[in-house]
C-alpha positions in Angstrom: 2.9 -15.4 9.9 2.8 -13.7 6.5 2.2 -15.3 3.2 4.0 -12.8 1.0 6.4 -14.0 -1.7 9.3 -12.4 0.1 8.7 -14.6 3.1 7.9 -17.7 1.1 11.2 -17.5 -0.7 13.3 -17.2 2.5 15.5 -19.9 3.9 13.8 -21.6 6.9 16.4 -20.2 9.4 16.3 -16.6 8.2 14.3 -14.1 10.2 12.4 -11.7 8.0 10.7 -8.5 9.1 8.3 -7.1 6.6 6.0 -4.0 6.3 3.4 -2.9 3.8 3.0 0.6 2.3 0.0 2.4 0.9 0.2 3.9 -2.5 -2.9 6.1 -3.1 -4.6 6.0 -6.5 -7.2 8.3 -8.0 -9.5 7.8 -10.9 -8.8 10.0 -13.9 -11.4 9.4 -16.6 -11.3 5.7 -17.4 -7.9 4.9 -15.7 -6.2 4.9 -12.3 -3.2 7.2 -11.7 -1.0 7.7 -8.7 -2.4 10.4 -6.4 0.1 13.2 -6.0 -0.1 12.8 -2.2 1.8 9.5 -2.6 4.6 11.3 -4.4 5.1 14.2 -2.0 8.7 13.3 -1.1 7.8 11.9 2.4 7.9 8.2 3.4 4.9 6.3 2.3 2.2 5.5 4.8 2.4 2.1 6.4 -0.6 0.1 7.5 -2.0 0.4 11.0 -1.0 -3.2 11.9 2.7 -2.3 11.5 5.6 -4.6 10.7 5.3 -8.4 11.0 7.8 -11.3 11.0 7.9 -14.8 9.7 8.2 -16.6 13.0 5.2 -18.1 14.8 5.6 -16.2 18.0 5.7 -12.4 18.6 9.3 -11.5 17.8 11.2 -8.5 19.0 10.4 -6.0 16.3 12.5 -2.8 16.3 10.8 0.1 17.9 9.5 2.5 15.3 12.0 5.1 16.3 14.8 2.6 15.7 13.5 1.3 12.3 14.5 2.9 9.0 11.7 5.1 7.5 9.5 3.5 4.9 10.5 4.4 1.4 9.3 7.4 -0.5 7.5 6.8 -3.8 10.7 7.4 -5.7 12.6 5.0 -3.5 9.8 2.4 -3.9 10.1 2.8 -7.7 13.9 2.1 -7.5 13.2 -0.9 -5.2 10.6 -2.2 -7.8 13.0 -1.7 -10.7 15.8 -3.5 -8.8 13.4 -6.4 -8.2 11.8 -6.7 -11.7 14.8 -5.9 -13.8 17.4 -8.1 -12.1 
């Protein structure tokens, strides 16, 4: 079971499948910047453990070929804007 805010805010009967993505950062002088490899136009990398869900048992997660691709960096930016600017 996940402890993310998205899952914590869900109605108890709603089934949520979640995934994480990697955004690569590099050090430039005294600050962190997004590594260009993260903004190459391809879907971001997921973590090796794959999608998870909020139910106590192993649920029927979609096969990776049936799941939508993870977002690109630009799509993630829009998702974050939608979330934080609502």
